[in-house]
ZAMARGU-4260 file (C-alpha; in steps of 0.2 Angstrom, whole numbers, plus 5000, padded with zeros to 4 digits):
<rodrens>
0) 5377/5392/5483 | 5386/5400/5469 | 5405/5395/5465 | 5409/5413/5470 | 5400/5411/5487
5) 5409/5394/5490 | 5426/5402/5488 | 5422/5416/5501 | 5427/5415/5519 | 5414/5407/5530
10) 5408/5423/5538 | 5403/5430/5521 | 5393/5414/5516 | 5379/5417/5529 | 5376/5410/5546
15) 5385/5394/5553 | 5374/5382/5561 | 5379/5374/5578 | 5370/5363/5589 | 5359/5377/5597
20) 5356/5388/5583 | 5364/5400/5569 | 5379/5411/5571 | 5384/5426/5561 | 5403/5430/5562
25) 5414/5443/5554 | 5430/5445/5545 | 5445/5446/5557 | 5450/5464/5557 | 5468/5461/5553
30) 5464/5449/5538 | 5448/5446/5530 | 5453/5429/5523 | 5450/5423/5541 | 5433/5422/5549
35) 5430/5425/5567 | 5415/5420/5578 | 5415/5427/5595 | 5404/5426/5610 | 5398/5409/5606
40) 5390/5400/5622 | 5396/5383/5626 | 5387/5381/5642 | 5372/5390/5651 | 5377/5405/5662
45) 5384/5399/5679 | 5374/5412/5689 | 5362/5412/5703 | 5357/5395/5708 | 5370/5388/5695
50) 5385/5396/5704 | 5396/5382/5709 | 5388/5368/5699 | 5394/5359/5684 | 5391/5367/5667
55) 5375/5362/5658 | 5370/5363/5640 | 5365/5380/5632 | 5346/5382/5628 | 5343/5384/5609
60) 5340/5401/5602 | 5329/5408/5589 | 5335/5417/5574 | 5353/5422/5570 | 5365/5425/5585
65) 5377/5439/5583 | 5395/5432/5585 | 5405/5448/5581 | 5411/5454/5598 | 5419/5446/5613
70) 5409/5441/5628 | 5414/5448/5645 | 5428/5439/5654 | 5426/5430/5670 | 5425/5441/5685
75) 5443/5443/5692 | 5454/5455/5702 | 5459/5471/5692 | 5477/5476/5694 | 5483/5458/5699
80) 5501/5455/5697 | 5498/5444/5682 | 5487/5457/5674 | 5497/5455/5658 | 5487/5439/5655
85) 5470/5447/5659 | 5457/5456/5648 | 5461/5473/5640 | 5460/5488/5652 | 5442/5493/5654
90) 5435/5476/5646 | 5418/5470/5653 | 5418/5457/5667 | 5404/5445/5672 | 5400/5430/5681
95) 5390/5425/5665 | 5406/5421/5655 | 5405/5403/5647 | 5408/5409/5629 | 5421/5404/5616
100) 5428/5411/5600 | 5433/5402/5584 | 5445/5408/5571 | 5444/5399/5554 | 5453/5400/5537
105) 5441/5388/5530 | 5430/5391/5515 | 5419/5376/5517 | 5413/5365/5531 | 5421/5349/5524
110) 5439/5355/5524 | 5444/5345/5540 | 5457/5358/5546 | 5467/5354/5562 | 5459/5362/5577
115) 5469/5370/5591 | 5460/5374/5607 | 5469/5387/5618 | 5467/5387/5637 | 5473/5404/5644
120) 5484/5406/5660 | 5484/5417/5675 | 5486/5406/5690 | 5467/5401/5689 | 5463/5419/5696
125) 5465/5430/5681 | 5464/5428/5662 | 5454/5431/5646 | 5454/5425/5628 | 5451/5443/5622
130) 5469/5448/5628 | 5477/5455/5612 | 5492/5443/5614 | 5480/5428/5610 | 5474/5436/5594
135) 5474/5420/5583 | 5472/5427/5566 | 5490/5424/5561 | 5491/5407/5569 | 5475/5403/5560
140) 5482/5409/5543 | 5494/5395/5544 | 5480/5383/5541 | 5472/5379/5558 | 5456/5383/5566
145) 5459/5391/5583 | 5447/5391/5598 | 5448/5400/5614 | 5437/5402/5629 | 5433/5409/5646
150) 5432/5397/5661 | 5427/5401/5679 | 5441/5409/5689 | 5447/5411/5707 | 5433/5408/5720
155) 5420/5405/5706 | 5430/5392/5699 | 5438/5383/5714 | 5427/5385/5729 | 5423/5369/5738
160) 5412/5366/5753 | 5405/5350/5762 | 5387/5355/5757 | 5392/5357/5739 | 5400/5340/5739
165) 5385/5332/5747 | 5373/5340/5735 | 5383/5337/5719 | 5378/5319/5716 | 5396/5315/5713
170) 5402/5318/5731 | 5414/5331/5724 | 5416/5350/5722 | 5429/5363/5718 | 5435/5359/5701
175) 5423/5371/5691 | 5437/5378/5681 | 5441/5361/5674 | 5423/5356/5672 | 5421/5372/5661
180) 5436/5367/5650 | 5429/5350/5648 | 5412/5357/5643 | 5421/5368/5630 | 5431/5353/5623
185) 5414/5344/5621 | 5407/5358/5612 | 5422/5358/5600 | 5420/5339/5596 | 5402/5342/5593
190) 5402/5358/5583 | 5419/5362/5575 | 5415/5353/5558 | 5403/5367/5555 | 5418/5379/5554
195) 5428/5368/5543 | 5437/5359/5557 | 5442/5341/5559 | 5433/5335/5575 | 5444/5320/5576
200) 5460/5330/5576 | 5460/5342/5591 | 5476/5349/5600 | 5474/5358/5617 | 5488/5370/5620
205) 5490/5382/5635 | 5502/5392/5645 | 5505/5392/5664 | 5488/5388/5672 | 5481/5383/5655
210) 5496/5371/5654 | 5494/5364/5671 | 5475/5362/5667 | 5480/5351/5652 | 5492/5341/5662
215) 5477/5337/5674 | 5465/5334/5660 | 5476/5321/5653 | 5473/5311/5669 | 5454/5315/5670
220) 5442/5302/5665 | 5429/5316/5660 | 5441/5322/5647 | 5444/5305/5639 | 5442/5306/5620
225) 5441/5325/5619 | 5458/5329/5612 | 5471/5321/5602 | 5487/5330/5606 | 5493/5342/5620
230) 5505/5357/5621 | 5510/5362/5639 | 5519/5379/5639 | 5527/5384/5656 | 5516/5372/5667
235) 5517/5354/5671 | 5513/5343/5686 | 5514/5355/5700 | 5502/5360/5714 | 5489/5348/5708
240) 5488/5336/5723 | 5478/5345/5736 | 5464/5334/5743 | 5446/5339/5742 | 5445/5340/5761
245) 5458/5354/5762 | 5449/5365/5750 | 5432/5361/5759 | 5441/5368/5775 | 5444/5384/5765
250) 5426/5385/5760 | 5420/5383/5778 | 5432/5397/5783 | 5425/5408/5770 | 5407/5404/5775
255) 5411/5408/5793 | 5420/5424/5789 | 5404/5430/5779 | 5392/5424/5792 | 5384/5411/5780
260) 5388/5396/5791 | 5373/5400/5802 | 5361/5403/5789 | 5346/5391/5786 | 5353/5387/5769
265) 5372/5391/5769 | 5374/5387/5751 | 5360/5399/5746 | 5368/5413/5757 | 5385/5410/5749
270) 5377/5410/5731 | 5369/5427/5736 | 5385/5435/5740 | 5394/5446/5728 | 5410/5438/5721
275) 5421/5452/5728 | 5416/5448/5746 | 5419/5430/5743 | 5437/5434/5736 | 5441/5446/5750
280) 5436/5434/5764 | 5450/5422/5762 | 5465/5420/5751 | 5459/5404/5742 | 5471/5392/5734
285) 5464/5391/5716 | 5473/5376/5709 | 5465/5360/5704 | 5461/5348/5718 | 5459/5329/5719
290) 5440/5329/5721 | 5438/5310/5717 | 5427/5314/5701 | 5435/5326/5689 | 5452/5321/5696
295) 5450/5304/5703 | 5467/5302/5712 | 5483/5312/5714 | 5488/5316/5696 | 5506/5313/5700
300) 5501/5295/5705 | 5490/5293/5690 | 5505/5298/5678 | 5517/5286/5688 | 5505/5272/5685
305) 5502/5276/5667 | 5483/5279/5670 | 5483/5294/5658 | 5476/5298/5641 | 5489/5292/5627
310) 5491/5308/5617 | 5507/5315/5610 | 5513/5330/5620 | 5525/5345/5619 | 5531/5352/5635
315) 5542/5367/5638 | 5548/5381/5649 | 5557/5398/5647 | 5574/5402/5652 | 5569/5416/5664
320) 5552/5410/5671 | 5556/5415/5689 | 5559/5434/5685 | 5541/5438/5684 | 5537/5431/5701
325) 5552/5439/5710 | 5548/5456/5701 | 5531/5455/5710 | 5539/5457/5727 | 5558/5462/5724
330) 5560/5470/5741 | 5558/5453/5749 | 5575/5447/5741 | 5584/5464/5739 | 5599/5458/5749
335) 5609/5442/5751 | 5604/5442/5769 | 5586/5443/5765 | 5588/5429/5752 | 5597/5418/5764
340) 5584/5421/5778 | 5570/5417/5766 | 5578/5400/5761 | 5580/5396/5780 | 5562/5400/5783
345) 5556/5390/5768 | 5568/5375/5768 | 5575/5373/5786 | 5589/5362/5786 | 5591/5361/5768
350) 5593/5380/5765 | 5612/5379/5766 | 5614/5367/5752 | 5601/5377/5742 | 5611/5393/5745
355) 5627/5384/5739 | 5619/5378/5723 | 5611/5395/5720 | 5623/5407/5729 | 5621/5426/5731
360) 5639/5433/5735 | 5632/5451/5734 | 5616/5460/5737 | 5615/5463/5718 | 5615/5444/5715
365) 5601/5440/5727 | 5587/5443/5715 | 5595/5434/5701 | 5598/5419/5713 | 5580/5417/5718
370) 5574/5419/5701 | 5585/5405/5695 | 5579/5394/5709 | 5561/5398/5705 | 5563/5394/5687
375) 5572/5378/5690 | 5561/5372/5704 | 5544/5378/5699 | 5545/5376/5681 | 5560/5366/5674
380) 5560/5351/5686 | 5541/5348/5685 | 5543/5349/5666 | 5557/5336/5666 | 5547/5325/5678
385) 5532/5326/5667 | 5542/5322/5651 | 5550/5307/5659 | 5533/5300/5665 | 5526/5302/5648
390) 5541/5292/5641 | 5539/5279/5654 | 5521/5277/5649 | 5526/5275/5630 | 5519/5292/5625
395) 5528/5302/5612 | 5534/5319/5618 | 5545/5333/5614 | 5553/5346/5625 | 5558/5364/5622
400) 5568/5378/5631 | 5563/5396/5625 | 5578/5407/5628 | 5575/5422/5616 | 5574/5439/5625
405) 5560/5448/5617 | 5562/5467/5612 | 5548/5473/5623 | 5550/5481/5640 | 5547/5465/5649
410) 5561/5457/5640 | 5573/5471/5644 | 5568/5469/5663 | 5565/5451/5665 | 5573/5442/5650
415) 5565/5426/5642 | 5551/5428/5655 | 5535/5419/5659 | 5524/5420/5644 | 5537/5428/5633
420) 5534/5414/5620 | 5516/5417/5618 | 5516/5431/5605 | 5528/5421/5594 | 5516/5406/5594
425) 5501/5417/5590 | 5511/5428/5578 | 5504/5443/5587 | 5519/5455/5587 | 5532/5460/5600
430) 5522/5470/5612 | 5516/5458/5626 | 5497/5461/5627 | 5497/5471/5612 | 5494/5465/5594
435) 5507/5472/5582 | 5520/5468/5570 | 5538/5462/5572 | 5552/5475/5570 | 5564/5465/5560
440) 5566/5449/5550 | 5574/5439/5564 | 5559/5442/5576 | 5547/5437/5562 | 5558/5422/5557
445) 5557/5415/5575 | 5538/5417/5576 | 5536/5408/5559 | 5547/5394/5565 | 5537/5392/5581
450) 5521/5393/5572 | 5528/5380/5560 | 5532/5368/5574 | 5515/5370/5583 | 5504/5368/5567
455) 5514/5353/5561 | 5511/5345/5578 | 5493/5349/5577 | 5491/5342/5560 | 5501/5326/5562
460) 5507/5323/5580 | 5525/5327/5576 | 5532/5345/5576 | 5545/5342/5563 | 5543/5347/5545
465) 5551/5354/5529 | 5563/5369/5532 | 5563/5367/5551 | 5578/5362/5562 | 5575/5344/5568
470) 5567/5343/5585 | 5572/5326/5593 | 5559/5317/5603 | 5562/5316/5622 | 5569/5300/5630
475) 5574/5300/5649 | 5593/5295/5647 | 5599/5310/5637 | 5584/5321/5639 | 5584/5329/5621
480) 5576/5346/5619 | 5575/5360/5607 | 5581/5377/5611 | 5570/5391/5604 | 5581/5406/5604
485) 5592/5417/5594 | 5597/5401/5586 | 5585/5386/5585 | 5595/5370/5589 | 5594/5354/5598
490) 5603/5350/5615 | 5603/5337/5628 | 5601/5336/5647 | 5594/5353/5650 | 5600/5360/5667
495) 5604/5343/5673 | 5615/5347/5688 | 5603/5359/5695 | 5588/5348/5692 | 5596/5333/5699
500) 5601/5343/5714 | 5583/5349/5717 | 5576/5332/5714 | 5587/5325/5728 | 5580/5337/5741
505) 5569/5330/5754 | 5558/5345/5755 | 5542/5347/5745 | 5542/5365/5748 | 5543/5377/5733
510) 5548/5395/5731
</rodrens>
């Protein structure tokens, strides 16, 4: 290799070797100093008889595999309420979806750059790494290698059934989404050095379902040793405690609805069904479950006992998380009377106290009240609990509160909404779901600041660094956090009166 070749981006130096063969990448379209390798298989296709089985290694391939175009995303509903987190309109979808992408600024394989592995959100039912919001070229330009990947979603990723459990060899079924994530992380440990990455310095970061995945992976023995730091954006320890038997009961109902329960081989009959029929049969809870193998016990209990991986962690929420969810069904809360009736139905005897804490004196105030309740109960309280449990276990962690209202239409309608922070972290511009540029210096400065914190953390396990406002570490007594907004500044005891009130409730119901 000549000196000129050695100074070229990796894609220009010839194929990169991974454990199963050779890959030919390309220049990132937005910046040819960054190499991108797409459509890289990290597990064999989970199709046919491999549906609802743990991922297995990829067969070796001959020659050089083209890695210049994205793979299809996992099959998923089109037009879902969370479609902003899904693939671009018209993108290909397939059950054969276990592929990943790598962005690297490296020139040589020996550079040992920090590695950041993105786990997309979408409530475990939608989502794809080729969403333009997740274009990692600008994040990678800051000096890190970024990996993103598909994982199985909805009924393909979360279906459980007693026959699957019995045949598994682990007495478990249902956590295929998490198994795919673990397989991708194993691939990264094994192969990322070939892209100039440090296999011993891997940060997982994710939003919403991706963040909650990370919270669970920190308690999974199968993920031990696969990552060194974690960033949880708008997702913590919530809806992760369902037992296997409850998910199996859903699987039995699906089998009965589709007439597969009376087949000679119910699993073969179910595996032969189109995924849409499976999705339409029953509204399936797609969250991680306590299967006794991937997740050996209730993650909340494992955290409380300190039986988790000891990796530094960033945890944060956005100021208006709840607006996206209330906007999906605004008619349900359009009047104060409807809002109060909803609270009564949901919370029974405690509805009155909740209404007093989150009042709606007028019809116009009802939607705001339910959005604030949703933000605090579903996002802010689990994040505080998560941070406290990490601190109790002696694990360094940092909390943030994103308050900036972005200039796109979603910001004008929903404020600092669910997912609003993502384009600032990726540096992907101001149009949610559309790669672009920032309209002014203030927007660009916020993105540069957040990229600085995230990449500092990936490099050394502490977000602080030169030129950035100090971000204090979390401790339970005063609850320090960093506000990421029009001003970046530290604060203490975020939403303490509201969160203390919600913590005091006897109910385990959530809005």
